[in-house]
mmCIF file of the N, C-alpha and C atoms, coordinates in Angstrom:
data_MODEL
# 
_entry.id   MODEL 
# 
loop_
_atom_site.group_PDB 
_atom_site.id 
_atom_site.type_symbol 
_atom_site.label_atom_id 
_atom_site.label_alt_id 
_atom_site.label_comp_id 
_atom_site.label_asym_id 
_atom_site.label_entity_id 
_atom_site.label_seq_id 
_atom_site.pdbx_PDB_ins_code 
_atom_site.Cartn_x 
_atom_site.Cartn_y 
_atom_site.Cartn_z 
_atom_site.occupancy 
_atom_site.B_iso_or_equiv 
_atom_site.pdbx_formal_charge 
_atom_site.auth_seq_id 
_atom_site.auth_comp_id 
_atom_site.auth_asym_id 
_atom_site.auth_atom_id 
_atom_site.pdbx_PDB_model_num 
ATOM 1   N N  . MET A 1 1  ? 0.826   -1.380  0.040  1.00 0.00 ? 1  MET A N  1 
ATOM 2   C CA . MET A 1 1  ? -0.084  -0.017  -0.008 1.00 0.00 ? 1  MET A CA 1 
ATOM 3   C C  . MET A 1 1  ? 0.882   1.399   -0.028 1.00 0.00 ? 1  MET A C  1 
ATOM 4   N N  . ARG A 1 2  ? 0.696   2.346   -0.972 1.00 0.00 ? 2  ARG A N  1 
ATOM 5   C CA . ARG A 1 2  ? 1.422   3.143   -0.892 1.00 0.00 ? 2  ARG A CA 1 
ATOM 6   C C  . ARG A 1 2  ? 0.947   4.391   -0.388 1.00 0.00 ? 2  ARG A C  1 
ATOM 7   N N  . ALA A 1 3  ? 1.659   5.152   0.445  1.00 0.00 ? 3  ALA A N  1 
ATOM 8   C CA . ALA A 1 3  ? 1.579   6.111   1.498  1.00 0.00 ? 3  ALA A CA 1 
ATOM 9   C C  . ALA A 1 3  ? 0.798   7.616   0.425  1.00 0.00 ? 3  ALA A C  1 
ATOM 10  N N  . LEU A 1 4  ? -0.358  8.143   1.273  1.00 0.00 ? 4  LEU A N  1 
ATOM 11  C CA . LEU A 1 4  ? -0.826  9.426   0.346  1.00 0.00 ? 4  LEU A CA 1 
ATOM 12  C C  . LEU A 1 4  ? -0.005  10.274  0.778  1.00 0.00 ? 4  LEU A C  1 
ATOM 13  N N  . GLU A 1 5  ? 0.458   11.258  -0.266 1.00 0.00 ? 5  GLU A N  1 
ATOM 14  C CA . GLU A 1 5  ? 1.319   12.540  -0.432 1.00 0.00 ? 5  GLU A CA 1 
ATOM 15  C C  . GLU A 1 5  ? 0.283   13.699  0.513  1.00 0.00 ? 5  GLU A C  1 
ATOM 16  N N  . LEU A 1 6  ? 0.472   13.300  1.699  1.00 0.00 ? 6  LEU A N  1 
ATOM 17  C CA . LEU A 1 6  ? -0.538  14.829  2.601  1.00 0.00 ? 6  LEU A CA 1 
ATOM 18  C C  . LEU A 1 6  ? 0.686   15.409  3.644  1.00 0.00 ? 6  LEU A C  1 
ATOM 19  N N  . GLU A 1 7  ? 0.597   16.800  4.136  1.00 0.00 ? 7  GLU A N  1 
ATOM 20  C CA . GLU A 1 7  ? 1.073   17.409  4.701  1.00 0.00 ? 7  GLU A CA 1 
ATOM 21  C C  . GLU A 1 7  ? 0.733   16.641  6.072  1.00 0.00 ? 7  GLU A C  1 
ATOM 22  N N  . GLU A 1 8  ? 1.812   16.681  7.351  1.00 0.00 ? 8  GLU A N  1 
ATOM 23  C CA . GLU A 1 8  ? 1.233   16.473  8.649  1.00 0.00 ? 8  GLU A CA 1 
ATOM 24  C C  . GLU A 1 8  ? 0.238   16.905  9.189  1.00 0.00 ? 8  GLU A C  1 
ATOM 25  N N  . GLY A 1 9  ? -0.308  18.173  8.872  1.00 0.00 ? 9  GLY A N  1 
ATOM 26  C CA . GLY A 1 9  ? -1.369  18.594  9.498  1.00 0.00 ? 9  GLY A CA 1 
ATOM 27  C C  . GLY A 1 9  ? -2.653  18.246  8.938  1.00 0.00 ? 9  GLY A C  1 
ATOM 28  N N  . GLN A 1 10 ? -2.522  17.711  7.584  1.00 0.00 ? 10 GLN A N  1 
ATOM 29  C CA . GLN A 1 10 ? -3.735  17.090  7.113  1.00 0.00 ? 10 GLN A CA 1 
ATOM 30  C C  . GLN A 1 10 ? -3.617  15.550  7.519  1.00 0.00 ? 10 GLN A C  1 
ATOM 31  N N  . VAL A 1 11 ? -2.753  14.962  7.870  1.00 0.00 ? 11 VAL A N  1 
ATOM 32  C CA . VAL A 1 11 ? -2.466  13.843  8.414  1.00 0.00 ? 11 VAL A CA 1 
ATOM 33  C C  . VAL A 1 11 ? -3.479  13.520  10.001 1.00 0.00 ? 11 VAL A C  1 
ATOM 34  N N  . LEU A 1 12 ? -3.000  14.593  10.680 1.00 0.00 ? 12 LEU A N  1 
ATOM 35  C CA . LEU A 1 12 ? -3.831  14.662  11.882 1.00 0.00 ? 12 LEU A CA 1 
ATOM 36  C C  . LEU A 1 12 ? -5.113  15.011  11.903 1.00 0.00 ? 12 LEU A C  1 
ATOM 37  N N  . SER A 1 13 ? -5.242  15.971  11.113 1.00 0.00 ? 13 SER A N  1 
ATOM 38  C CA . SER A 1 13 ? -6.821  16.312  10.857 1.00 0.00 ? 13 SER A CA 1 
ATOM 39  C C  . SER A 1 13 ? -7.741  14.801  10.432 1.00 0.00 ? 13 SER A C  1 
ATOM 40  N N  . GLN A 1 14 ? -6.968  14.302  9.450  1.00 0.00 ? 14 GLN A N  1 
ATOM 41  C CA . GLN A 1 14 ? -7.728  13.263  9.126  1.00 0.00 ? 14 GLN A CA 1 
ATOM 42  C C  . GLN A 1 14 ? -7.958  12.357  10.208 1.00 0.00 ? 14 GLN A C  1 
ATOM 43  N N  . ILE A 1 15 ? -6.880  12.079  11.143 1.00 0.00 ? 15 ILE A N  1 
ATOM 44  C CA . ILE A 1 15 ? -6.962  10.912  12.310 1.00 0.00 ? 15 ILE A CA 1 
ATOM 45  C C  . ILE A 1 15 ? -7.990  11.427  12.851 1.00 0.00 ? 15 ILE A C  1 
ATOM 46  N N  . ALA A 1 16 ? -8.194  12.644  13.237 1.00 0.00 ? 16 ALA A N  1 
ATOM 47  C CA . ALA A 1 16 ? -8.793  13.271  14.244 1.00 0.00 ? 16 ALA A CA 1 
ATOM 48  C C  . ALA A 1 16 ? -10.436 13.181  13.676 1.00 0.00 ? 16 ALA A C  1 
ATOM 49  N N  . GLN A 1 17 ? -10.521 13.529  12.643 1.00 0.00 ? 17 GLN A N  1 
ATOM 50  C CA . GLN A 1 17 ? -11.749 13.252  12.044 1.00 0.00 ? 17 GLN A CA 1 
ATOM 51  C C  . GLN A 1 17 ? -12.459 11.858  12.055 1.00 0.00 ? 17 GLN A C  1 
ATOM 52  N N  . LEU A 1 18 ? -11.568 11.054  11.533 1.00 0.00 ? 18 LEU A N  1 
ATOM 53  C CA . LEU A 1 18 ? -11.940 9.531   11.714 1.00 0.00 ? 18 LEU A CA 1 
ATOM 54  C C  . LEU A 1 18 ? -11.746 9.023   13.291 1.00 0.00 ? 18 LEU A C  1 
ATOM 55  N N  . GLU A 1 19 ? -11.515 9.730   14.048 1.00 0.00 ? 19 GLU A N  1 
ATOM 56  C CA . GLU A 1 19 ? -11.715 9.060   15.662 1.00 0.00 ? 19 GLU A CA 1 
ATOM 57  C C  . GLU A 1 19 ? -13.060 9.309   15.885 1.00 0.00 ? 19 GLU A C  1 
ATOM 58  N N  . ARG A 1 20 ? -13.362 10.836  15.436 1.00 0.00 ? 20 ARG A N  1 
ATOM 59  C CA . ARG A 1 20 ? -14.691 11.101  15.922 1.00 0.00 ? 20 ARG A CA 1 
ATOM 60  C C  . ARG A 1 20 ? -15.975 10.205  15.342 1.00 0.00 ? 20 ARG A C  1 
ATOM 61  N N  . LYS A 1 21 ? -15.474 10.071  14.186 1.00 0.00 ? 21 LYS A N  1 
ATOM 62  C CA . LYS A 1 21 ? -16.639 9.116   13.273 1.00 0.00 ? 21 LYS A CA 1 
ATOM 63  C C  . LYS A 1 21 ? -16.716 7.679   13.992 1.00 0.00 ? 21 LYS A C  1 
ATOM 64  N N  . ARG A 1 22 ? -15.613 7.332   14.417 1.00 0.00 ? 22 ARG A N  1 
ATOM 65  C CA . ARG A 1 22 ? -15.712 6.224   15.167 1.00 0.00 ? 22 ARG A CA 1 
ATOM 66  C C  . ARG A 1 22 ? -16.355 5.969   16.469 1.00 0.00 ? 22 ARG A C  1 
ATOM 67  N N  . GLU A 1 23 ? -16.047 7.239   17.257 1.00 0.00 ? 23 GLU A N  1 
ATOM 68  C CA . GLU A 1 23 ? -16.942 7.465   18.491 1.00 0.00 ? 23 GLU A CA 1 
ATOM 69  C C  . GLU A 1 23 ? -18.301 7.587   18.239 1.00 0.00 ? 23 GLU A C  1 
ATOM 70  N N  . GLU A 1 24 ? -18.835 7.898   16.994 1.00 0.00 ? 24 GLU A N  1 
ATOM 71  C CA . GLU A 1 24 ? -20.047 8.092   16.629 1.00 0.00 ? 24 GLU A CA 1 
ATOM 72  C C  . GLU A 1 24 ? -20.570 6.839   16.222 1.00 0.00 ? 24 GLU A C  1 
ATOM 73  N N  . LEU A 1 25 ? -19.978 5.958   15.623 1.00 0.00 ? 25 LEU A N  1 
ATOM 74  C CA . LEU A 1 25 ? -20.388 4.753   15.139 1.00 0.00 ? 25 LEU A CA 1 
ATOM 75  C C  . LEU A 1 25 ? -20.205 3.843   16.341 1.00 0.00 ? 25 LEU A C  1 
ATOM 76  N N  . ASP A 1 26 ? -19.402 3.995   17.291 1.00 0.00 ? 26 ASP A N  1 
ATOM 77  C CA . ASP A 1 26 ? -19.565 2.887   18.134 1.00 0.00 ? 26 ASP A CA 1 
ATOM 78  C C  . ASP A 1 26 ? -20.752 3.389   19.318 1.00 0.00 ? 26 ASP A C  1 
ATOM 79  N N  . THR A 1 27 ? -21.047 4.524   19.441 1.00 0.00 ? 27 THR A N  1 
ATOM 80  C CA . THR A 1 27 ? -22.316 4.802   20.117 1.00 0.00 ? 27 THR A CA 1 
ATOM 81  C C  . THR A 1 27 ? -23.526 4.529   19.368 1.00 0.00 ? 27 THR A C  1 
ATOM 82  N N  . ALA A 1 28 ? -23.722 4.501   18.191 1.00 0.00 ? 28 ALA A N  1 
ATOM 83  C CA . ALA A 1 28 ? -24.922 4.171   17.296 1.00 0.00 ? 28 ALA A CA 1 
ATOM 84  C C  . ALA A 1 28 ? -24.972 2.683   17.562 1.00 0.00 ? 28 ALA A C  1 
ATOM 85  N N  . LEU A 1 29 ? -23.596 2.092   17.298 1.00 0.00 ? 29 LEU A N  1 
ATOM 86  C CA . LEU A 1 29 ? -23.783 0.656   17.529 1.00 0.00 ? 29 LEU A CA 1 
ATOM 87  C C  . LEU A 1 29 ? -24.263 0.215   18.624 1.00 0.00 ? 29 LEU A C  1 
ATOM 88  N N  . ALA A 1 30 ? -23.900 0.580   19.942 1.00 0.00 ? 30 ALA A N  1 
ATOM 89  C CA . ALA A 1 30 ? -24.277 0.320   21.109 1.00 0.00 ? 30 ALA A CA 1 
ATOM 90  C C  . ALA A 1 30 ? -25.902 0.495   21.463 1.00 0.00 ? 30 ALA A C  1 
ATOM 91  N N  . ALA A 1 31 ? -26.385 1.681   20.832 1.00 0.00 ? 31 ALA A N  1 
ATOM 92  C CA . ALA A 1 31 ? -27.660 2.037   20.931 1.00 0.00 ? 31 ALA A CA 1 
ATOM 93  C C  . ALA A 1 31 ? -28.547 0.953   20.258 1.00 0.00 ? 31 ALA A C  1 
ATOM 94  N N  . LEU A 1 32 ? -27.922 0.585   19.165 1.00 0.00 ? 32 LEU A N  1 
ATOM 95  C CA . LEU A 1 32 ? -28.619 -0.535  18.091 1.00 0.00 ? 32 LEU A CA 1 
ATOM 96  C C  . LEU A 1 32 ? -28.825 -1.748  18.957 1.00 0.00 ? 32 LEU A C  1 
ATOM 97  N N  . ARG A 1 33 ? -27.652 -2.116  19.597 1.00 0.00 ? 33 ARG A N  1 
ATOM 98  C CA . ARG A 1 33 ? -27.381 -3.360  20.005 1.00 0.00 ? 33 ARG A CA 1 
ATOM 99  C C  . ARG A 1 33 ? -28.363 -3.443  21.521 1.00 0.00 ? 33 ARG A C  1 
ATOM 100 N N  . GLU A 1 34 ? -28.725 -2.485  22.108 1.00 0.00 ? 34 GLU A N  1 
ATOM 101 C CA . GLU A 1 34 ? -29.451 -2.362  23.143 1.00 0.00 ? 34 GLU A CA 1 
ATOM 102 C C  . GLU A 1 34 ? -30.714 -2.450  22.648 1.00 0.00 ? 34 GLU A C  1 
ATOM 103 N N  . THR A 1 35 ? -31.214 -1.594  21.849 1.00 0.00 ? 35 THR A N  1 
ATOM 104 C CA . THR A 1 35 ? -32.568 -1.916  21.107 1.00 0.00 ? 35 THR A CA 1 
ATOM 105 C C  . THR A 1 35 ? -32.927 -3.122  20.685 1.00 0.00 ? 35 THR A C  1 
ATOM 106 N N  . HIS A 1 36 ? -32.086 -4.077  20.013 1.00 0.00 ? 36 HIS A N  1 
ATOM 107 C CA . HIS A 1 36 ? -32.244 -5.476  19.683 1.00 0.00 ? 36 HIS A CA 1 
ATOM 108 C C  . HIS A 1 36 ? -32.456 -5.980  20.886 1.00 0.00 ? 36 HIS A C  1 
ATOM 109 N N  . GLY A 1 37 ? -31.681 -5.747  21.827 1.00 0.00 ? 37 GLY A N  1 
ATOM 110 C CA . GLY A 1 37 ? -31.733 -6.471  23.041 1.00 0.00 ? 37 GLY A CA 1 
ATOM 111 C C  . GLY A 1 37 ? -33.005 -6.472  23.614 1.00 0.00 ? 37 GLY A C  1 
ATOM 112 N N  . ARG A 1 38 ? -33.447 -5.321  23.932 1.00 0.00 ? 38 ARG A N  1 
ATOM 113 C CA . ARG A 1 38 ? -34.929 -5.282  24.204 1.00 0.00 ? 38 ARG A CA 1 
ATOM 114 C C  . ARG A 1 38 ? -35.924 -5.781  23.522 1.00 0.00 ? 38 ARG A C  1 
ATOM 115 N N  . MET A 1 39 ? -35.653 -5.929  22.016 1.00 0.00 ? 39 MET A N  1 
ATOM 116 C CA . MET A 1 39 ? -36.824 -6.165  20.884 1.00 0.00 ? 39 MET A CA 1 
ATOM 117 C C  . MET A 1 39 ? -36.791 -7.774  21.379 1.00 0.00 ? 39 MET A C  1 
ATOM 118 N N  . THR A 1 40 ? -36.023 -8.801  21.260 1.00 0.00 ? 40 THR A N  1 
ATOM 119 C CA . THR A 1 40 ? -35.630 -10.016 21.445 1.00 0.00 ? 40 THR A CA 1 
ATOM 120 C C  . THR A 1 40 ? -35.804 -10.427 22.990 1.00 0.00 ? 40 THR A C  1 
ATOM 121 N N  . GLY A 1 41 ? -35.891 -9.711  23.659 1.00 0.00 ? 41 GLY A N  1 
ATOM 122 C CA . GLY A 1 41 ? -35.483 -9.719  25.573 1.00 0.00 ? 41 GLY A CA 1 
ATOM 123 C C  . GLY A 1 41 ? -34.146 -10.714 25.630 1.00 0.00 ? 41 GLY A C  1 
ATOM 124 N N  . GLY A 1 42 ? -33.378 -10.545 24.576 1.00 0.00 ? 42 GLY A N  1 
ATOM 125 C CA . GLY A 1 42 ? -32.164 -11.376 24.969 1.00 0.00 ? 42 GLY A CA 1 
ATOM 126 C C  . GLY A 1 42 ? -30.940 -10.306 25.286 1.00 0.00 ? 42 GLY A C  1 
ATOM 127 N N  . ASP A 1 43 ? -29.958 -11.145 25.253 1.00 0.00 ? 43 ASP A N  1 
ATOM 128 C CA . ASP A 1 43 ? -28.594 -10.520 25.422 1.00 0.00 ? 43 ASP A CA 1 
ATOM 129 C C  . ASP A 1 43 ? -28.340 -9.466  24.438 1.00 0.00 ? 43 ASP A C  1 
ATOM 130 N N  . ALA A 1 44 ? -27.848 -8.394  24.528 1.00 0.00 ? 44 ALA A N  1 
ATOM 131 C CA . ALA A 1 44 ? -27.798 -7.670  23.196 1.00 0.00 ? 44 ALA A CA 1 
ATOM 132 C C  . ALA A 1 44 ? -26.323 -7.781  22.332 1.00 0.00 ? 44 ALA A C  1 
ATOM 133 N N  . ARG A 1 45 ? -25.670 -8.768  22.860 1.00 0.00 ? 45 ARG A N  1 
ATOM 134 C CA . ARG A 1 45 ? -24.280 -8.985  21.991 1.00 0.00 ? 45 ARG A CA 1 
ATOM 135 C C  . ARG A 1 45 ? -24.656 -9.905  21.036 1.00 0.00 ? 45 ARG A C  1 
ATOM 136 N N  . SER A 1 46 ? -25.903 -10.610 21.141 1.00 0.00 ? 46 SER A N  1 
ATOM 137 C CA . SER A 1 46 ? -25.980 -11.786 20.156 1.00 0.00 ? 46 SER A CA 1 
ATOM 138 C C  . SER A 1 46 ? -26.069 -11.116 18.612 1.00 0.00 ? 46 SER A C  1 
ATOM 139 N N  . ALA A 1 47 ? -26.282 -9.556  18.635 1.00 0.00 ? 47 ALA A N  1 
ATOM 140 C CA . ALA A 1 47 ? -26.223 -9.296  17.296 1.00 0.00 ? 47 ALA A CA 1 
ATOM 141 C C  . ALA A 1 47 ? -24.879 -8.339  16.904 1.00 0.00 ? 47 ALA A C  1 
ATOM 142 N N  . SER A 1 48 ? -23.921 -8.912  17.617 1.00 0.00 ? 48 SER A N  1 
ATOM 143 C CA . SER A 1 48 ? -22.327 -8.251  17.452 1.00 0.00 ? 48 SER A CA 1 
ATOM 144 C C  . SER A 1 48 ? -21.858 -9.399  16.783 1.00 0.00 ? 48 SER A C  1 
ATOM 145 N N  . ALA A 1 49 ? -21.856 -10.121 15.592 1.00 0.00 ? 49 ALA A N  1 
ATOM 146 C CA . ALA A 1 49 ? -21.509 -11.036 15.105 1.00 0.00 ? 49 ALA A CA 1 
ATOM 147 C C  . ALA A 1 49 ? -20.136 -10.479 13.872 1.00 0.00 ? 49 ALA A C  1 
ATOM 148 N N  . ALA A 1 50 ? -20.457 -9.078  13.749 1.00 0.00 ? 50 ALA A N  1 
ATOM 149 C CA . ALA A 1 50 ? -19.452 -8.464  12.886 1.00 0.00 ? 50 ALA A CA 1 
ATOM 150 C C  . ALA A 1 50 ? -18.207 -8.556  13.313 1.00 0.00 ? 50 ALA A C  1 
# 
């Protein structure tokens, strides 16, 4: 894999942006797992096969 040609500031900015998105995704996934657990009356972890 070839490295992207970016300035250090751009790299740090992209890392920060992706970290925020990961946090948003983790929060959304946790909420969906909790909802699924309530719907099925089971353990929310059952939907975490991915």
